[in-house]
C-alpha positions as CSV (number, residue, x, y, z in Angstrom):
1,M,-9.2,-35.1,-34.0
2,K,-8.6,-37.7,-31.1
3,R,-11.4,-37.4,-28.4
4,I,-11.1,-38.0,-24.8
5,L,-13.2,-38.1,-21.9
6,V,-12.7,-36.4,-18.5
7,V,-14.8,-37.4,-15.5
8,D,-14.4,-35.7,-12.1
9,D,-17.0,-34.6,-9.8
10,E,-15.1,-31.1,-9.3
11,P,-16.0,-28.7,-11.8
12,N,-13.1,-26.8,-11.7
13,I,-11.1,-29.7,-12.2
14,V,-12.8,-30.5,-15.4
15,E,-13.0,-27.2,-16.8
16,L,-9.2,-26.9,-16.3
17,L,-8.4,-30.4,-17.7
18,R,-10.6,-29.2,-21.0
19,L,-9.5,-26.1,-21.5
20,Y,-5.7,-27.9,-21.5
21,L,-6.5,-30.6,-23.4
22,E,-8.5,-28.5,-26.2
23,K,-5.2,-26.6,-26.5
24,E,-3.6,-29.4,-27.1
25,G,-5.8,-30.6,-29.9
26,F,-8.2,-33.0,-28.2
27,A,-12.2,-33.1,-28.9
28,V,-13.0,-33.0,-25.1
29,V,-16.3,-34.8,-23.6
30,A,-16.7,-33.8,-19.9
31,A,-18.7,-35.3,-17.1
32,R,-18.8,-34.7,-13.4
33,N,-19.7,-38.4,-12.4
34,G,-19.7,-41.6,-13.7
35,T,-23.6,-41.9,-14.6
36,R,-23.6,-39.0,-16.7
37,R,-20.3,-40.7,-18.3
38,S,-22.2,-43.9,-18.8
39,R,-24.8,-41.9,-20.9
40,S,-22.6,-39.8,-22.8
41,T,-19.9,-42.4,-23.9
42,P,-20.9,-45.4,-26.1
43,A,-20.1,-49.0,-24.5
44,T,-17.3,-49.9,-26.8
45,T,-15.2,-47.0,-25.8
46,R,-15.0,-46.9,-22.0
47,T,-12.5,-47.0,-19.9
48,S,-12.3,-46.6,-16.3
49,S,-9.0,-45.7,-14.0
50,S,-8.9,-44.9,-10.3
51,W,-6.1,-42.6,-8.9
52,T,-6.0,-43.1,-5.2
């Protein structure tokens, strides 16, 4: 199973994405901010993207 990290400061968005992605077969790690993301994700798997 592939794992995906969802980071957003809006809890509703995190939950919506988590539900959708789990339905599609992903294991989801969710965080509400970058600090939690840094602690929950090993350095070798970190990626960053920003949508503006």
